[in-house]
N, C-alpha and C positions, 0 to 999 in steps of 0.2 A: 350721464350724459356726460363727455367731455370737456374740457374749457376751453371751446374753438367759436368762441363768441364773436361775429364779425361786426363792423361799425355798418349803423342803418344803410349808407350806400350802397354795401356791397352784399348785402341781403337780397334774397327772392323778394320780390314784390308780388302781393295776392290781391287778387279781387274776390271777396266773399258772396259767393251767390244763395240767398236766404237767410232771412235775419230771423229764425225760430228760435226757441230756447236753447235747444245745443249750440246754436252762434253765441247766441248772448251769455249763455252760464259757463261754457267750455271753451270754444275758439279765441271769444276776444281776450280773456287772458292766457291763453296759450301763447297768443303771438308776444304778450307782454314776457315771458319766461324763455321764450325759444331766441336760438342763438344765431341762426341762419335767415331766419323768416323775419318779413316785416308786410303789416297790413296797411296797403294800397289804395284801396277801394271798396265799395260796398253796390251791392246789386240787390234792388228789391221791388216787389210792385207794390208798395207802401212808400211812397218818396218823403213824406211827411215825416214818418219814422226814422228813416233812414238817414233822413239830414241829421234829424234831432242826436241819433246815436254817433252820428259822424263826429258831431261838434264835441261831444263826451269824450272820443278817442281821438280826436287830436286833428281830424280829417277837414276837409272844408266841403263845402255843397259841391264843388266842381269834382269830388271825388265822390259823387253818389249818381248812380246809373238806375234807371227803372229797367224793364225787360225789353221794351220795345226800341232802346237806344243801347243796347248789350254790346252790338257790333262797334260802335264808338269807341271802346276799349283798345280796337286795333292800335289806336293812335299812339296809347299811352307805352312808351318803352319802358316806364318803371313798374309796369305791371308783366310780371312775364308767366304767372300763373293765376288759376282760377281753383278756388275750393267749392265744389257743389254741394250745399246742404239745403236741397229742396227734396220735397216729396218724391219718392221713388219714380213714379210714371215721368218726371220732368229732367230726369238723369240723362238720356239719350239724348234728346232734345238740346241740353244746354251744352253736353259734351261734345255733339257736333258743333253747334258755332262756335263753342271757344276755339275748337281745332281748326275750324276754317279760317278764323283770325290769327292762328298761331299762336295761341296762348296753350302752355303745360297745364294739364288737367289732372286734379285731384279731386276724387268723386266719394261722397258719403255711400256705406253701404245698405244694402245690396246694391251692387251694380246696375241693374235695372229689373226690370218686372218679367221679363222674358228674356228666354236663350237668343231669339231671334235681335232684340235689342242691344242685348249685351255683344254679340257678334259684331254688330255695326258699328259701335263703339268703340271697339277694338281696332274694328277695320279701318274706318275712318282718321282715327288718331295717327295709326300707322301710315297712312296714306298721306297725311299732311304734316309727318315727322315730326310729332309731338307725343311727349310722356304720356300715359295716363296711368295713373295709380289708384288700386282701390283703397279706401282709408280704414284699413283694418288695424286698429289702434291697438289689441291684443298684442300681435306680431311684433311689437315695437317695445314692450315693457319689460321692464329686469325682472320680475317674478315669472313670466311664460319664458322669457329666456332660459334662466335658471331650471324652470323645470325642464325645458325640453335637453340642455346640456346633462342634466342628471339622467334623464331617459338614454339619452345616446352613449353616455361613459359606462353604462354596465351595473353600476352600484346598486340599481334595483335589482339586479337580475332580467330576465327576457318579460317583458310587458304582456299582458295577458288582455287586460279588460281596461277600457275607459268608461266612467259613469258621468256623463254632464248634466246639470238641471240647471234652467233659466227661466224663472217665471215669475210673473208681475199681474197686476191688477190694472185693467184700462177703464176707469170708472164712466170716461165721457164717452157717449154714444157717438157723438159729434167729431171727437178726435179723426182726423185723416187717416191715421193709420187703420182706421176700422171700414174705409172705404176702398173696395177692392179696383175702383177705377184709379185713386191714386198710389196705393199701397202695393197692390198686385197680390195680397195676401194676408193674413192675420200674424198670428205669433211667429211662426216659422220664418219668414224672409226676417223680420226685426229680430225679437230675442232669441229665436232658435238658431240664427244664423252664427251667433256666437259658439253654441257648442258645435256645429257643424264643423266651421272655421277651424276654430280653436284643436279639433280632435285631427284635423288634416297638417294641421301645423306642428304639433306636439309628436306626432306617430311619423311624419313626414313622407308618408305614402298617400295613392291615392285609393280610396274607396272602388271595390267591384262589384258591390251588390248592396242595395238598401231594402228594407222591409218597414211599412210604417201604417202607422194610425191617426187618424184625426176624431176630434169629439168637441161639439159645441153643445151647449145648453139650450134645450128645445124653449124657444118662446124669449130667449135674451135676446132684447133688440139690439145688443152690442155687434153680437154675429150673426146678425140677417145676411151678410154680405162676406166675412171673411171667418175662417177657423178661430176656435178658442184655443184649444190644446193641440198638440201633436206628441207623439211619440215614435222614434225611428232609429233604426238599428243599422249601423254600417259594418261592412265585413272588409278587412284590409288582407292585402296579399300576405305578408308577414304572420297571417292568423290571429292580429290584435282584433276585437269586437267594441265597438261604442254604442252605448246606449244612451238616448238623448231623450229630453223632457222638455218641453217649453209650453208655456201657458200664458195668456190675459187672462186667468182667471183665478190666477192662485195669488195667494198672497208672497211679497218678495223675497225669492230665495234665488241664491246663484254661487253655484259649488262645481267643484268637479275633482275627481279620483281617479287616479292612474293606479292599476292593480296590477303589481309585478311579483316575480317569484319567492323574492327575496324582503322587499319591501314596498310601502305604497306611498304616493302622494296626494296629500290633499291641499287645494287650492278653495279657500272658504272663507270671503268672498272671494270668487273667482273672473268675474266680469263688470265688479264695480270701477267707478271713475277711482277712486281713492281705497285707501286700508287694504286692500290685497294682504292675504296671506297665505304662507305656503310653508307645510308640515310634511314630514318624513315619519314613517310610524313603520317600524321593523318590529321583530320577535324580542328585541335585547332593548330599544331604547325607542323615544318619542324626542323628534329633532326638529324643532321650528326654526326655519332661515330668517335674518334678521337681513331683509333685504332695503335697501335706499330707496324711498320712494321719488318718483319723477311723474311731472307731468306728461299724461301720455298723447294728449293731443299736442303738446309741443314737441315729443318725439317723434310723432309721425310727418308733421311737419317738415322738421328740420332735415330727417331721412329725405321728403321729396326736394327739399330744398338745394340740399348735397348732390342729388342727383340731377336737378336741371343745372347747377352749377358744373357739373361734372360731362353730364351726357350719358351716365350709365341707367340702367334699368332698374326702377325700383325693385325693391323686395317682393313687395306685393302690386305687382302690374294689372292691368285691366283683364290678363289671362286668369290672373288667380280668380278674381271677381266672377269672369265669366265661368269657372269651373262650379263655382258655389251654386252657380244661376241654375248651371246643367242640373246638379244633385237636387237642388231642391224641386226643380221638374220632375225629376224620377221620385221624389218624395212623395211630392200630389198624385202621380201616377200610381205609386206601390198602394195609398191608402183608397183611391177611387176603387182599384180592381181587386183590393184583398189578397195580393200575392208580393212575393219578392220582384225586384226588379232589376235586372242585370245593368251594370255600368260600364263604358268603356276603359278596358283596361291598360293603365300604364304602369312601365316599370321603371324605377329607379325612384330616389330621391329630390324632394323640392321640384318638382317637376313644370310647373309653373309659375315657378320663384324668381327673382332675379338676385342681385348681389345681395349678399346680408348687409342688413345696418350696423354701425358700430355698437358693440355692448354698452348698454348703459352702465355709468358708473355704480356700483353698490356695495354695499357690507353685507359680510355673512359672516354668521356663527352658527 
């Protein structure tokens, strides 16, 4: 991250919608570390909790809104954007409500629970003249930026395969992520989306075919509504094949390997919030890159803030999130029908992405 810290009055002001674990543990600290972004308001269904948090964060009771009075933010000139951190099924509703009162929208992934919802979100924001960005933090980290640069540079030789794993256990059967009506699916739209989106980002192309399988342990009440595990393979126009595994029933593991002609890259862990590591293995040496770590959520916040301030398209706009929702639908279709599913072909690189973010400052060795 470059030293472009703005004074508070010049930063983009945000209303954060949804005060769950991610907001408390990651977003509030990220605002403290950001250079262009400022927390201005909280929106929650639990007003008492929101007021307590507001006081701890230096906000007042007047900066707290419940869902029914969300539109009152229209009068807040110091709130230019919202960050939606709600269960997946609520993303469309609050994106549309925010767009209608002229607020720019940063929305957690997945963008929506259906292609229809995601298309509507993109359309409504375009019609309202507001920006929509999908919060894909991985595309803003210095580790993944470096991996993509190394792949593009030709140092590895021609890339042949990607192998991505993102698994964890969800022990609480009451967790909203295990409810289809709220989450839209199980491990795939949550942890599996990291495998999918990171493969698309690193390769820079759009897959044209997917083949998938799903499995849930019989009798496990956690997976009465959503899938436990998914294995899916993506084929890309350049010939690269990406194999991906995700699960809610296996011990924590998050890794990614890029297998190329002359060398291989390994990111392990690949999708965690901190302590990411990237290693280059060739026939003659093993080299680990020392990358200066930066807060991933502050990076994505500040990229969106820069876009709000300049009017340019975010690197991960709504269209980028919509494409993943389309592919997720095809993955489920493939698993249900037991056959490969063809996707719409797109030529070129970064078809759905906007202007690249500034590269995070990093140290290499």
